[in-house]
C-alpha positions in Angstrom: -3.2 9.4 17.4 -3.6 13.1 17.5 -5.7 15.4 19.7 -6.7 18.5 17.9 -8.5 21.7 19.0 -9.2 24.9 17.1 -9.6 27.7 19.6 -9.8 31.4 18.8 -8.4 30.8 15.3 -5.4 28.8 16.5 -4.9 25.0 15.9 -3.6 23.1 18.9 -2.3 19.6 18.0 -1.2 17.1 20.6 0.4 13.7 20.0 -0.9 10.7 21.8 1.8 8.0 22.0 2.9 5.7 24.8 6.4 7.4 24.9 4.8 10.7 25.9 2.5 9.4 28.6 3.1 9.5 32.3 5.7 12.2 32.1 3.8 14.4 34.5 5.8 17.6 35.1 9.1 16.2 33.9 9.0 16.1 30.1 12.8 16.0 29.8 13.1 13.2 32.4 14.6 9.8 31.8 17.8 8.7 30.3 19.4 10.5 27.4 18.3 7.6 25.2 14.7 7.9 26.3 14.7 11.6 25.7 16.1 11.1 22.2 13.5 8.5 21.4 10.7 10.9 22.4 12.2 13.8 20.3 12.8 11.5 17.3 9.1 10.4 17.4 8.0 14.0 17.9 9.8 15.1 14.8 8.6 12.3 12.7 5.0 12.8 13.8 5.1 16.6 13.4 6.0 16.2 9.7 2.9 13.9 9.3 0.4 16.4 10.9 -0.4 18.2 7.7 -1.5 15.0 6.1 -3.8 13.8 8.9 -5.0 16.8 11.0 -7.4 19.3 9.5 -5.7 22.5 10.7 -7.9 25.4 10.0 -10.4 22.9 8.8 -8.2 21.6 6.0 -5.6 18.8 5.8 -2.8 20.7 4.0 -1.0 17.7 2.8 1.5 18.9 0.2 0.6 22.6 0.5 2.7 25.7 1.2 3.9 25.1 4.8 6.6 26.3 7.1 7.8 24.2 10.0 9.6 26.0 12.8 12.0 23.7 14.6 12.9 25.1 18.0 16.2 24.0 19.4 17.7 20.5 19.5 14.4 18.9 20.4 13.1 19.4 16.9 16.3 19.7 15.0 15.7 16.4 13.1 12.5 17.7 11.6 14.2 19.5 8.6 16.2 16.3 8.0 13.1 14.1 8.0 11.2 16.6 5.8 13.9 16.4 3.2 14.7 12.7 3.4 11.2 11.3 3.6 9.2 13.8 1.6 11.1 16.3 -0.5 13.5 13.7 -1.9 10.5 11.8 -3.0 8.7 14.6 -4.7 6.4 15.6 -1.8 6.2 18.8 0.1 8.3 20.6 -2.5 7.0 24.0 -1.4 7.3 23.3 2.3 10.1 25.0 4.2 11.6 24.6 7.6 13.4 27.0 9.9 15.7 25.9 12.8 15.7 28.4 15.7 18.4 28.1 18.4 17.5 30.4 21.2 20.7 30.1 23.2 23.6 28.5 21.4 25.8 28.5 24.5 23.6 25.9 26.1 23.4 23.6 23.0 
């Protein structure tokens, strides 16, 4: 499930999944495996947002989009975009950018 709000011209989309619940203030807590599971799910779901959530009032689907993947947490998003969509003729005009803000800590 998604929670979506459009406030002051900005779309806010939140993912509702059991893996993300009850994290309280420790979103990076848990074992390395638990963290990786959450980040994998986050990346897969993020690529699905344009098909299911009316951002700006429209579900973009296969439109001209740019995903910005920030650090290792979302580094799989470009991989999923290519493997599950672009390689199958979908999201051909969608691009992704991987931003690493501090390579020394990666």
